N, C-alpha and C positions, 0 to 999 in steps of 0.2 A: 444499348443493345442487350437483349436478354442473354443469359449465360449459355443456354443450349444453342443459341444462334451462333455464338462464337465458335463452337465446334464445327459448324458448317462452312466457315470461311475457307476459301481455297488454300490460303497460306497455312492455316492450322491443319487442314486435312493432309496437306503434303508433308507436314512435320511428323505426323503420327505414323510410325512404321512398325510399331510393336505395342505390347501392353504399356500403359502409361499412367503417371501420377497426374492428378489435377489439384492445384493448390490455390487458395484464395489470396488476395492481396492484403487482407485485414486480419490475418491470423497471427496470434502470439502463442507459440507452442514450444515446450521444452522436450517433448517426446521426439526421439530420433526417427527419421524416416526409415532407416534400415530395420528398426524394431517392427514397424508396421509391415514392411515389405516381407520380413521373415514370417510373420504370422500369416500373411496372405498366401505366401508360397506353400507353407505347411498345410493350409486349409484346402489347397487345390490338389494335393496329393500327386498322383502320377500324371495328371493333366498338364502340370507345369513343365514336365520333362520333355514332352513331345511337341514339336512345333506344329504338327498337323492338328493338334487339339486347341489351337489358339482361338477357335470359334466355340469352344465348349467351356472355357474358363469363366468363373464368376468374378465378382467385384468385392471391394471392401470400402466402407465409408466409416467415418469417425463421428461419434456423438459424445459430448461432454456434459456432465451434470452441473447445471448452473445453480449451485447452492446459494449464492448471494446474488441472485438475479437483480439487475438494476432496472431503472425506468426505461420502457420502450425496448427492452431486450426481447427479441422474437424467439420464443421457445417452440419446440416441436412435440407433437403427440406421435409416439412410435409404438408399434407392437412387435415383439421379438420372441423367437423361440430359442431358449438357451442351448448352446452347442455342448455336446458331451466332451469335446476335446479341450475346451478352454473356458474359464469362468468369465473372461472379458469379451469373448467372441460369441455373437448370437446371430441367428438367421433373421434377417429383417423381413417383416411381413407387411407393415404399414408405416408410412412416414408422411406426415402432413403438418403444416404450420398451425400453431394454436389460433392464430387469427382466422384461418379458414375454418377450423373446428368451431369457434365461437359463432361465426356467421351461419354455419350449418345448423348449430343448435337453436339459434333464433328462428331460422327458417323452418326446420323440421320439428321443432319442439322436442328434440331428443337426439341422442347419438345413435345413428343407424349403422348397422353392420350387415354385410351380405351373408346369406345362409352358407355359402361355400367357405367362408372364413371359419365358421363353427364346425364344419364337417371335415376339417383337415384330419389327416391320420394322426398327427401329434397334437393333442389338445392343450399342451402345457405352454400356452402363450401368455405373455405378460404385456400389459398396456401401461406405458410410462409417459408422464407428462412433464417431468422436471429436466429433460435433456434438450440440448441444442445441437443442431447440425453444424459441425465445424467446417463444412464445405471442403473437406480434404478427402479425396477419393483415389483409389487404385482401380483403374478400369482395364478390362481386357480389350484386345485389339478390335473385336467385333462391335464395340460400342461406337467406334468411329463411323462405321457403316450405318448403324442404327440412327445416329444423330443426323447423318446426311440424308437418309431416305425418309425419315419421319419429320417433316417440316412443322408439324403441329406441336412438337416439343419446344417449349420456350424456356422454362426454368429447369436447370439441372436438378436442383434440390426437390422442387415440387413435382415436376413432370417426369423427368427421366428416372430419378431415384424412386419417387412415389409409385409410378406405374410399373417399373421393373419389379419392385417388391410385391405388388399386388398380382403381377402376372405369374408368380410362382404358385398361387393357389386359386386365383379367379379364372374360371374356365373360359377359354377363347380369347382372353385379353392379349396374349402374346401374338396371336394371329392378327388381331386388329392393329397392333403396333408394328407389324412387319418383322417381328423378332425371329419368326421361323425361317424367313428368307436369309437373314444374317447368320443364324446359327447353323444352317444347312450347308453353308459354303465350306469347301475343303481346299486346302492349299496343296497345289500340285508340287511335288518335290521328288527329286531323284535320290535323296538321302535315305539311308537305311533306317527303318523304324524298328528299334530293338524291342519295343513293347509287343510287337506281333510275334516275337520269338518266345514270349512267356506263355506257360501252360496254365497259369492261374489268372491271367488278366483277360477279362471278357471284353471284346471289341464289338460295339453295336454295328449293325449293317450300315454300309455307306449311304444307302438310299433313305434311311430313316432320319427324320428330323429329331435331334436330341431334345431332351427336356430342357426347360429354361434353367440355366445355371443359377445357383442361389446367390443372393446379394447379402453379404455378411456385414455386420455392424460391430465395430469396436466401441464398447461403452466405457468411457473414462469417468471414474468416480473419484471424489476427493479433491483437495485443493492443490496437491503436489503430485506430479509435476504440473506446472501451470499450462493450461490450455484455455484460450479465450479469443473470441472474435471481437475486434474493436471496430464497430461500424456505426456508432452514434456517440454524441458528446458525453453522455453519462458513462459509457463504457471507457471512453478515452480517459476521463477523469479518474475513475476507480482503478483502472489497470495501471495508469501512470503512477498513481500514488502508492500502489502496491509494489511496483518495481523500485520506487524510490527508497523503500525500506530495506532493499537488499544491501548487504555489505559490499563496499568497494574492494577492488583487487588490491589497492594499497593497504587497506585495513585487514582483509581476510588473508591475503598472501597467496591466493591461487585464483585461477580463472574459473568463473561460474557463469552459467547462461544468463545473459542480459545484465551482467554486472558491469559497472563503469570503472574506469581506472581510478578516478578520484570522485568524492562526493562534491567537492567544490574545486572546479578546474582552475580558476584564477583567484586564489585567496588574496593576492595583492590588490585586487579591485574592491575588496570588502573592508568597510570602515571598522575600526577597532571597537567602537562603542555601539555595535549593533548585536542582535541575537539571531542566530540561525541554528535550528534544531538539526544537528548533523546526522542523526539516526534515520530521519525520514524525509530528508530534503536532497534535491539534486540541483546544482547550479552549473550551467554550461560555461564555456569559455568567454572571457571578457564581460562577465556580468558585474555591473557596478551596483553596489549596495551602499546607500547613504547612511549617515550616522543616525542612531536611535531607531533604526528600522527593526522590525520583528518578522521573521519568516519561519513558519512551522508547517511541516508535512506538505511540501509543495515542490513542484518542478519548474525551473525557470530556464528558458532557452538562451542560446548564445547571444551576446551583444545586446542584452536587455539592460535597462537602467531602472533601479528601484530607488526613488528619491528619499530624502530624509524623513523620518517619522512615519513611514508607511508600515502597515500591519497586514500581512498576507498569511492566510490559513487555508489549507486544503485546496490549493489552486494549481492549475496548469497554465503557465505563461510561456508562449512560444517565442520564437526568435525576434529580436529587434523591437521589443516592446518598451514603452516608457510608462512607468507608474508614478504619478505625481506625488508631491509632498503630502504627508498626513492622510493618504488614502487608506481605506479599510476594505479589504477584499476577502471574502470567505466563500469557498465552494465554487469558484469561477473558472471559466476557460477563456483565456485572452488570446486572440489570434495574432499571427505575425504582423509586425509593423503597426500595431495599434498604439494609441496614446490615451491614457486615463488622466483626466484633469485633476488638479489639486483638490484635496478635501472631499473626494468622492467616496461614497459608501455603497458597495455592490455586494449582494449576497445571492449565490446560486444563479449567477448571470452568465450569459455567453456573448462575448464580444467578437464579432467576426473580423477577420484580418483586414488591416488598413483602416479601421474605424477610429474616429476621434470622439471620445466621451467628454462632454463639457465639464468644467470645474463644478464642484459641489453637487454633483449628481447623486441622488439616492434612488436605488432601484433594487428590486427583489424578483427573482424568477423572470427576468426579461432578456430578450435578445436584441443586440444592437447591430444594425446593418451599417456597412461602410458608406460614408459620404465623402467622396474623393475630393470634391471642391473644398470642403472644410480641411481635409488633411493637407492639401497644398498650402493653405493659408496659415495653418497653425503649427506646422512641423518645426519651424525654427524657434517658435516660442517655447514649446515643450522641451526641445533639445537643450535649451539654456536655462531651464527652470530649476535644475538641481544644483 
């Protein structure tokens, strides 16, 4: 199901009763949500104080600079107007995926912009290509109605965010989207509105449709604090290996984001004559490591078994995996419950969960799919091979 369609589900609609956060399931982020919330509240000014202005508030989205972008990491092209109040907050004008930009470049033989974009009152716009949408949004309440009314919106990042940003400068777009209907709604309330008592606050006429509230972008630069979406195998590998380098709570002596209690949870399961690089490795509970094995810069999930003589470098091995004797693995992702046969040599490979890789397999840049009939036959053999 497309992300914008999720907002139209009756259960989701009934849950949204005020302004709301929208979070992805694949985000690794050290920035506190309260920090973003305070910036959003400050950007809204007096509009945040009055409940009747819930249909005039703008939104906030996050983009992070992908300095070390990995393979197949989808970046965005964004255009922003720097805000005067904050160096990190900008007004979002354009947001589209780089895949879409490349397709349009091939089709149009160039990058096309509307005249209305260049005729804006503030010409100090910047076009950036090294950022990625974190899919973390603070939305005002009226976005709920917009998503429900406009069924043509499919993707939140491409459609809702991209079109909202353009509607602030592209003439007539907010009407086509039905935003004017959502923004003109007023909440009937018997509560006192203390803003009306102010002699310096200008209140627009009730019958007027207010201008499209701006969509703000928080631009995160630098490698700390960590912000990363993990939505493909290459990002899973790079992010896991980065987190493995963090000091454990046992070593550092205090709690840190994403820090583990111990680097090796079950040291009693590790043979004395093997080598494990403690600075950049993580071993879960009940991980058996056989004699003469070497493990460097890797993450190994709980209940996995590394047989004698295996060499593992820059790998992510999930739970319940068996790595056979004298195997050599480099840059691999091994799915849960997989079995790697003895004397296998794998480089930059992805083994999906439940797969059995035959003995003496040599492979590079390959993906192994699970063969469940082989798994049932060979499970006992691998379990007793160490």
